[in-house]
N, C-alpha and C positions, 0 to 999 in steps of 0.2 A: 195632393191627394188626386187619386184615381178617380174616373169619371164611373160610377154605377153602371155597370150593363143593364141594361135593357133586355125583355124577351128576344127582339129582333137582333141583338147583338150577340146573343147565344148561338142563334142559327149560324152566325158569322163566323164562328170558331176558327181561327187559323188564317184570317187573313184580309178579308174585305175591308176597305175603309170606311170607319163611320159617318164620313161626308155624305155618301149616299143616303144615310137614315134619315137624315132631315130632322126638320123639328119635332116629331114625335120624341125620337129620342130625346132630344132638349128637354122635353116635358117629362118624361120619364125619371130623367136625374134630378129635376128640380122638385120634383116629387119626393125622391128618396133623400134630398138636402134637407128640404123642408121637414120631413119626418124624423132626419137625424137631429136637426135642431130643436125641435119640439122637446123628443123623447131624450136626448144625450146620448144616443147610443144608434148604431146604425141598425136599419131596417132587414137588410142580408147580410150577412157575413162570408158565406161561400166557403165556409171550412170544411175541407173534405175530411172525414172522419177515418179514412186510409191514409191520410197524406199527411195530415195535421196542417195541413196551409190551401191557401184560396184555390178553388180548380171551378171551372164552368160547370161540373156538371153536379155539384153540392151547391151552387148558386142558382141554379136551375129548379134543384129540388126543394131549396127553400120559398121559390117565388111560387111553385107549386103549391106548397103547404099555406101559403097566406092566400094566393088570387084563386086556387082550384086550379084544374088542369085546363091545358090550353084546349081552346076552340078546335073540334077535330077537323074542322074544314078551312082552320088558318094556315096561312103560307109558312107559319113556324113549327106548325104539326109536321108538314111534308118538306120543309129543308133543314131538321136538325136530327137526321138519321143517327148520327152519334149519340144523342140523348135520347130521344123520342122514337116509337115506332110509328108507322105512317098513320095509324089511326090515332094519334097523340097520346100513347101510354108512355110513361116514364119507363126509362130501360138503359139507366144507366150504371148501373154494378154496385149503387150504393143503395139503402133503404130511403124510401121518402119520410121526412119529420112527420109527425102527428100534425093534422089539419088545424092551423090556428087561425083564425080569421082575425083581419086587419084591426077590428075595433076591440077584440081583445087584449092587443098588445099595446093599445094606447092606454099610459098612465100617467102622464102629467098635468092633464086638463081636468080640472075638480067641477067644473061647471057643466051641467049636463048637456045646455043649450050650446055651448062651444066646443064642445066634444063633437055634438053632432054636425055643427057646421063644418069644422075642421076634419071629420071622417069624410064626408060628401065631398070636400075640395081635395083631400089625399086620394080617395077613391077614383075621381075622374082623371088623375094624372097616372095612377099606377094601374093600367090596364094590358091585357093581353094585345090587342088589338090597336096597331098605331093609329089608325086612322081614327078610333074611340076616345083617344086622347085631346 
């Protein structure tokens, strides 16, 4: 199984080693895997509507739909010229999916207290800024 790319992976499309990303990308990956296990499906598929296959630009569009746009002052907004403008506006040539907050996607936990704790836990791992994970 391929490791789910985090936002900082998307800014390195085309080559930089994942080793330089450190623990924050591991935390992102664990957050995605925990979501997949609890929900029985992936949170982000990255299927490009033009190609019918995985593409980074589609993955980024899905992340934006769930997490909202990246912080404009983040390095991700500056390093993803292929997908985002310098101010962090999505510009990858395919439409963004409708905004879908993370808690609206959770369907497996019936217990409200359990759902609340699960969402707090997952939200701490799935953040734009690596240093906030």
